[in-house]
C-alpha positions as CSV (number, residue, x, y, z in Angstrom):
1,X,12.2,19.6,26.8
2,X,13.6,17.0,29.2
3,X,13.0,13.3,28.8
4,X,11.7,13.2,32.4
5,X,8.9,15.6,31.5
6,X,7.6,13.6,28.6
7,X,8.2,10.0,29.7
8,X,5.1,9.6,31.9
9,X,2.9,11.1,29.2
10,X,4.5,9.0,26.5
11,X,4.1,5.8,28.7
12,X,0.4,6.6,29.2
13,X,0.0,7.1,25.4
14,X,1.7,3.8,24.7
15,X,-0.8,2.1,27.1
16,X,-3.7,3.7,25.4
17,X,-2.4,2.6,21.9
18,X,-1.7,-0.9,23.1
19,X,-5.2,-1.2,24.6
20,X,-6.6,-0.3,21.2
21,X,-4.4,-2.8,19.4
22,X,-2.7,-0.2,17.2
23,X,0.0,-1.7,15.1
24,X,3.7,-0.8,15.8
25,X,4.0,1.4,12.7
26,X,0.9,3.5,13.7
27,X,2.3,3.8,17.3
28,X,5.7,5.1,16.0
29,X,3.9,7.6,13.8
30,X,1.8,8.9,16.7
31,X,4.8,9.2,19.0
32,X,6.8,11.0,16.3
33,X,4.0,13.5,15.8
34,X,3.8,14.3,19.5
35,X,7.6,14.7,19.6
36,X,7.4,17.2,16.7
37,X,4.7,19.1,18.5
38,X,6.6,19.1,21.8
39,X,9.8,20.4,20.1
40,X,7.8,23.2,18.5
41,X,6.2,24.1,21.9
42,X,9.5,23.6,23.9
43,X,7.3,22.2,26.7
44,X,5.1,19.2,27.4
45,X,2.1,18.8,25.0
46,X,-0.2,18.4,28.0
47,X,0.2,22.1,28.6
48,X,-0.9,23.1,25.1
49,X,-3.8,25.4,24.2
50,X,-6.0,25.7,21.2
51,X,-3.8,28.6,20.1
52,X,-0.7,26.4,20.3
53,X,-2.3,23.9,18.0
54,X,-3.3,26.6,15.6
55,X,0.3,28.0,15.5
56,X,1.7,24.5,15.0
57,X,-0.6,23.9,12.0
58,X,0.5,27.3,10.5
59,X,4.1,26.4,11.2
60,X,3.7,23.1,9.2
61,X,2.1,25.0,6.3
62,X,4.8,27.7,6.3
63,X,7.7,25.1,6.4
64,X,6.4,23.3,3.4
65,X,5.3,20.0,5.0
66,X,3.3,17.9,2.5
67,X,-0.4,17.5,3.0
68,X,0.1,13.8,3.7
69,X,2.6,14.4,6.4
70,X,0.5,17.2,7.9
71,X,-2.5,14.9,8.1
72,X,-0.4,12.1,9.6
73,X,0.9,14.4,12.4
74,X,-2.6,15.8,13.1
75,X,-3.9,12.2,13.5
76,X,-1.3,11.5,16.1
77,X,-2.0,14.7,18.0
78,X,-5.8,14.1,17.9
79,X,-5.2,10.7,19.5
80,X,-3.1,12.3,22.2
81,X,-5.7,15.0,23.0
82,X,-8.9,12.9,22.5
83,X,-7.8,9.6,24.1
84,X,-4.8,10.1,26.4
85,X,-5.5,13.6,27.7
86,X,-9.3,13.6,27.3
87,X,-9.1,17.1,26.0
88,X,-12.0,17.1,23.5
89,X,-11.9,20.9,23.1
90,X,-8.3,20.7,21.8
91,X,-9.0,17.7,19.6
92,X,-11.8,19.8,18.0
93,X,-9.2,22.4,17.1
94,X,-7.4,19.9,14.8
95,X,-8.3,19.8,11.2
96,X,-7.2,17.7,8.2
97,X,-6.7,18.7,4.7
98,X,-8.1,17.0,1.7
99,X,-5.3,15.1,-0.1
100,X,-4.8,15.4,-3.8
101,X,-6.3,12.5,-5.8
102,X,-3.3,11.1,-7.7
103,X,-3.4,8.2,-10.1
104,X,-1.1,5.3,-9.3
105,X,2.2,4.9,-11.1
106,X,2.0,1.7,-13.2
107,X,4.5,-0.2,-15.2
108,X,3.7,-1.6,-18.6
109,X,3.8,-5.5,-19.1
110,X,7.0,-5.0,-21.1
111,X,8.6,-3.0,-18.3
112,X,7.5,-5.6,-15.7
113,X,8.9,-8.4,-17.9
114,X,12.3,-6.6,-18.2
115,X,12.3,-5.9,-14.4
116,X,11.9,-9.6,-13.5
117,X,14.4,-10.7,-16.2
118,X,17.2,-8.6,-14.8
119,X,16.8,-9.6,-11.1
120,X,20.3,-10.4,-10.1
121,X,19.6,-13.3,-7.7
122,X,17.1,-16.0,-7.2
123,X,16.0,-14.3,-4.0
124,X,15.3,-11.0,-5.7
125,X,13.4,-12.8,-8.5
126,X,11.2,-14.6,-6.1
127,X,10.5,-11.5,-4.0
128,X,9.6,-9.4,-7.0
129,X,7.6,-12.1,-8.6
130,X,5.5,-12.4,-5.5
131,X,5.0,-8.7,-5.3
132,X,3.8,-8.5,-8.9
133,X,2.2,-12.0,-9.5
134,X,0.1,-11.9,-6.3
135,X,-0.3,-8.1,-5.8
136,X,1.2,-8.2,-2.3
137,X,2.4,-5.2,-0.3
138,X,6.0,-5.1,0.8
139,X,5.2,-6.0,4.4
140,X,3.1,-8.9,3.2
141,X,5.9,-10.4,1.1
142,X,8.6,-10.3,3.8
143,X,6.3,-11.7,6.5
144,X,5.4,-14.8,4.5
145,X,5.9,-18.1,6.4
146,X,6.0,-21.7,5.1
147,X,2.5,-22.3,6.6
148,X,1.0,-19.5,4.3
149,X,1.9,-21.4,1.1
150,X,-0.9,-23.9,0.1
151,X,0.5,-25.6,-3.0
152,X,-2.4,-28.1,-3.0
153,X,-5.1,-25.4,-3.4
154,X,-2.7,-23.1,-5.3
155,X,-3.3,-20.2,-2.9
156,X,-1.2,-18.0,-0.5
157,X,-2.9,-17.0,2.8
158,X,-2.2,-13.5,3.9
159,X,-2.8,-13.2,7.6
160,X,-3.6,-10.1,9.6
161,X,-2.4,-7.6,7.0
162,X,-3.6,-4.0,6.7
163,X,-6.6,-3.3,8.9
164,X,-6.1,-6.7,10.5
165,X,-7.6,-8.6,7.7
166,X,-6.9,-12.1,6.2
167,X,-7.3,-12.9,2.6
168,X,-6.2,-15.5,0.0
169,X,-4.4,-14.7,-3.3
170,X,-3.6,-17.0,-6.2
171,X,-0.4,-19.1,-6.4
172,X,0.6,-19.6,-10.0
173,X,2.5,-22.7,-11.2
174,X,5.5,-20.4,-12.1
175,X,5.5,-19.0,-8.6
176,X,5.3,-22.5,-7.0
177,X,8.4,-23.5,-9.1
178,X,10.3,-20.3,-8.0
179,X,9.4,-20.9,-4.3
180,X,10.6,-24.5,-4.5
181,X,13.9,-23.4,-6.0
182,X,14.3,-20.8,-3.3
183,X,13.5,-23.2,-0.5
184,X,16.4,-25.4,-1.6
185,X,18.8,-22.5,-1.7
186,X,17.5,-20.7,1.4
187,X,19.7,-20.2,4.4
188,X,18.5,-19.2,7.8
189,X,19.3,-19.4,11.5
190,X,16.1,-21.2,12.4
191,X,17.0,-24.9,12.4
192,X,15.2,-25.3,15.7
193,X,12.0,-23.6,14.6
194,X,9.2,-25.8,13.3
195,X,9.2,-25.8,9.5
196,X,5.7,-24.4,9.2
197,X,6.7,-21.4,11.4
198,X,9.8,-20.5,9.5
199,X,10.1,-17.3,7.6
200,X,10.4,-17.7,3.8
201,X,12.8,-14.8,3.7
202,X,14.7,-14.7,7.1
203,X,16.5,-11.6,8.1
204,X,20.0,-11.1,9.4
205,X,18.9,-11.5,13.0
206,X,17.7,-14.9,14.1
207,X,13.9,-15.2,14.4
208,X,13.2,-12.1,12.3
209,X,12.2,-11.7,8.6
210,X,14.0,-9.5,6.1
211,X,13.0,-5.9,6.2
212,X,10.9,-4.0,3.7
213,X,13.9,-1.7,3.2
214,X,16.0,-4.5,1.9
215,X,13.2,-5.5,-0.5
216,X,12.9,-1.9,-1.7
217,X,16.6,-1.8,-2.3
218,X,16.5,-5.0,-4.5
219,X,13.6,-3.5,-6.4
220,X,15.4,-0.2,-7.2
221,X,18.5,-2.1,-8.3
222,X,16.4,-4.1,-10.7
223,X,14.7,-0.9,-12.0
224,X,18.1,0.6,-12.8
225,X,19.3,-2.5,-14.5
226,X,16.1,-2.7,-16.6
227,X,16.6,0.9,-17.7
228,X,13.1,1.9,-16.5
229,X,13.0,5.7,-16.4
230,X,9.7,6.1,-14.6
231,X,9.8,7.3,-11.0
232,X,8.4,4.1,-9.5
233,X,8.4,2.5,-6.0
234,X,8.0,-1.1,-5.0
235,X,4.3,-0.5,-4.6
236,X,4.1,0.1,-8.3
237,X,4.2,-3.7,-8.7
238,X,1.0,-4.0,-6.8
239,X,-0.6,-1.3,-8.9
240,X,0.6,-3.0,-12.0
241,X,-0.9,-6.3,-10.9
242,X,-4.4,-4.8,-10.5
243,X,-4.2,-2.7,-13.7
244,X,-3.0,-5.6,-15.9
245,X,-5.8,-7.8,-14.6
246,X,-8.3,-5.2,-15.3
247,X,-7.1,-4.7,-18.8
248,X,-7.4,-8.4,-19.4
249,X,-11.1,-8.3,-18.4
250,X,-11.0,-9.6,-14.9
251,X,-14.0,-8.6,-12.9
252,X,-13.3,-5.6,-10.7
253,X,-14.8,-7.2,-7.6
254,X,-12.4,-10.2,-7.9
255,X,-9.5,-7.7,-8.1
256,X,-11.0,-6.0,-5.0
257,X,-10.9,-9.3,-3.1
258,X,-7.4,-10.1,-4.2
259,X,-6.1,-6.7,-3.1
260,X,-8.0,-6.8,0.2
261,X,-9.8,-3.5,-0.4
262,X,-12.8,-2.7,1.8
263,X,-14.4,-0.3,-0.7
264,X,-14.9,-0.8,-4.4
265,X,-14.1,2.8,-5.0
266,X,-10.5,2.2,-4.0
267,X,-10.1,-0.5,-6.6
268,X,-12.0,1.5,-9.2
269,X,-9.2,4.0,-9.4
270,X,-7.2,1.6,-11.5
271,X,-9.7,2.2,-14.3
272,X,-8.0,5.6,-14.7
273,X,-4.6,4.1,-15.4
274,X,-5.7,1.0,-17.4
275,X,-4.2,2.3,-20.7
276,X,-5.3,-0.8,-22.6
277,X,-8.9,0.1,-21.9
278,X,-8.5,3.8,-22.4
279,X,-6.8,3.6,-25.8
280,X,-9.6,1.2,-27.0
281,X,-12.2,3.9,-26.6
282,X,-13.0,5.9,-29.8
283,X,-12.7,9.7,-29.3
284,X,-15.8,11.8,-30.3
285,X,-13.4,13.8,-32.4
286,X,-12.8,10.8,-34.7
287,X,-16.5,10.2,-35.0
288,X,-17.0,13.6,-36.4
289,X,-15.1,12.8,-39.6
290,X,-17.2,9.7,-40.2
291,X,-20.3,10.0,-42.5
292,X,-23.4,10.4,-40.6
293,X,-25.8,7.6,-40.8
294,X,-29.4,8.5,-41.7
295,X,-32.0,6.8,-39.6
296,X,-34.0,4.2,-41.4
297,X,-37.7,5.0,-41.9
298,X,-40.2,2.4,-41.1
299,X,-42.4,1.7,-44.1
300,X,-46.0,1.8,-43.2
301,X,-48.3,-0.7,-44.8
302,X,-51.1,1.1,-46.6
303,X,-54.4,-0.8,-46.2
304,X,-55.7,-2.2,-49.4
305,X,-59.1,-1.1,-50.8
């Protein structure tokens, strides 16, 4: 399919997404989904029929696309047909699959301690400490600016993160010390930028922060150095933050606020991986071998004659 045939439609879709303030990552995902669909059709998506959508969904199933990727592509196509093309009949032909409920991969406190100990540089140690010590997402860590650090109140302000929400997280004395060390060693191409607006972790290009890919690479290097055999990603530090707090008795609603979750159910899934809580529960099998306690009978007072 030629670029000329898709460009007007793509431009209109960009305008619709911008009008709805969709973030850049969501926009890229929607456009990628439509390009996949157009490549399958070998013509413009605005000529698609309900049967074309059905065949595309079957194609994704037969080619082994994961449920998560299939749902992501269907979300992009549904935006195209429901919003940009105003084809509600075609949007109704799109269905989503229920994704498997998997428990988060969590590192033990000992594994986390080893990971931070083997961080090869001060920068890596600060980045990973923020990820674990504050429960931050990768994008939240790399987009931190000087103005977000409030050492007087001992908080870090996270601005307009996922779902365009602000929140505060704790700033421990150890993290403050690491940040001060990093600020002295930090190098950037932002001498003309006001201090409060400077990125804590500047990227290679002036005016941009480091990328989440760079942060992920530092994490995996530390995982290998620490000899951690689990298949973990950078997000495991955020999972470990929540799980370790829960195991220490922190109220689950406080953890919910620190993570920025809308629903308590999202935070409650960490109860399934809080091994410290799970191993402390006595199994009914163990109770069978214990002698059964006979209920005590209440002695009735007989009335005297």
